[in-house]
C-alpha positions as CSV (number, residue, x, y, z in Angstrom):
1,M,11.6,21.2,5.6
2,I,8.5,21.0,3.5
3,G,5.7,23.8,3.7
4,R,2.2,23.0,3.8
5,D,1.9,24.9,-0.1
6,S,4.5,22.7,-1.2
7,R,3.7,20.2,-4.0
8,Y,5.3,17.4,-1.6
9,A,3.3,18.2,1.3
10,R,1.0,15.4,0.8
11,S,4.0,12.9,0.1
12,I,4.9,10.2,2.0
13,L,8.7,10.5,2.8
14,Y,11.1,7.8,4.0
15,R,13.9,8.3,6.3
16,D,15.9,5.9,7.8
17,S,16.5,5.7,11.4
18,D,19.3,8.4,11.8
19,G,16.7,11.0,10.0
20,T,18.4,11.0,6.7
21,S,16.1,11.0,3.8
22,L,15.6,7.7,1.5
23,G,13.1,9.3,-0.6
24,M,9.5,10.4,-1.3
25,R,6.3,9.2,-3.1
26,Q,2.8,10.5,-3.9
27,R,0.5,9.2,-1.8
28,I,-2.7,7.4,-3.3
29,D,-6.5,7.6,-2.2
30,T,-7.7,4.8,0.1
31,T,-10.9,5.9,0.7
32,P,-12.9,2.4,0.9
33,R,-14.8,1.3,-1.7
34,H,-17.7,-1.0,-2.7
35,D,-15.6,-3.2,-4.9
36,D,-12.6,-3.6,-2.4
37,R,-12.4,-7.4,-1.3
38,L,-11.2,-8.8,2.4
39,H,-8.7,-11.1,2.6
40,T,-8.0,-12.8,5.9
41,V,-3.7,-13.6,6.1
42,I,-3.0,-17.2,6.7
43,E,0.4,-18.7,7.6
44,G,2.6,-18.5,4.6
45,D,0.9,-15.5,3.3
46,R,2.9,-12.7,1.7
47,L,2.4,-9.9,0.4
48,D,4.1,-10.4,-3.3
49,L,2.0,-13.3,-3.5
50,L,-1.6,-11.8,-2.7
51,A,-1.0,-8.5,-5.0
52,Y,-0.1,-11.2,-8.1
53,R,-3.7,-13.0,-6.7
54,Y,-5.7,-10.0,-6.8
55,L,-4.0,-7.3,-8.8
56,G,-2.5,-9.4,-11.6
57,D,1.4,-7.7,-10.7
58,A,3.1,-9.0,-8.2
59,R,5.4,-5.8,-7.7
60,L,2.0,-3.9,-6.9
61,W,2.5,-5.4,-2.9
62,W,3.3,-1.6,-1.5
63,I,-0.7,-1.3,-2.3
64,I,-2.1,-3.3,0.1
65,C,0.2,-1.7,2.2
66,D,-1.1,1.4,1.9
67,Y,-4.1,0.5,2.1
68,N,-3.9,-1.3,5.1
69,D,-1.4,1.1,6.8
70,L,0.9,-1.7,7.0
71,F,4.6,-0.5,8.1
72,F,6.2,-4.1,8.3
73,P,5.0,-5.7,5.6
74,L,6.8,-9.0,6.4
75,A,5.4,-9.6,9.6
76,L,1.6,-10.2,8.6
77,E,0.0,-11.9,11.6
78,P,-2.5,-15.1,10.5
79,G,-6.2,-13.4,11.3
80,L,-5.0,-10.5,9.7
81,A,-7.9,-8.7,7.7
82,L,-6.8,-6.9,4.7
83,R,-8.5,-4.6,2.7
84,I,-7.3,-4.9,-1.3
85,P,-8.6,-2.8,-3.7
86,S,-10.0,-4.3,-7.2
87,R,-8.1,-4.9,-10.1
88,E,-9.6,-2.4,-12.7
89,H,-9.9,0.2,-9.8
90,V,-5.9,0.1,-9.4
91,Q,-5.3,0.1,-13.5
92,M,-7.9,2.9,-13.7
93,R,-7.2,5.2,-10.7
94,L,-4.1,4.2,-8.9
95,L,-1.2,3.7,-11.9
96,D,-2.2,6.2,-14.2
């Protein structure tokens, strides 16, 4: 158990269905900003392609997941509006 004063208390914990810990990572600040963009999902959209288009790196798909509380990133529904942070914000604040 992680106590509330632990440095891991604000981390995202990953566990499989039987409760085995798979890992953790620090949360990122997803507070809405004036330079966020909105993208409406269309058929065929994938998070890695959107991350490449908007953030310049397909490996940053997880940032779009965090910003939109997506738990199953492969199940994007057409019509879903995604909030995507600006490339500058990601580079200057989230990846430091």
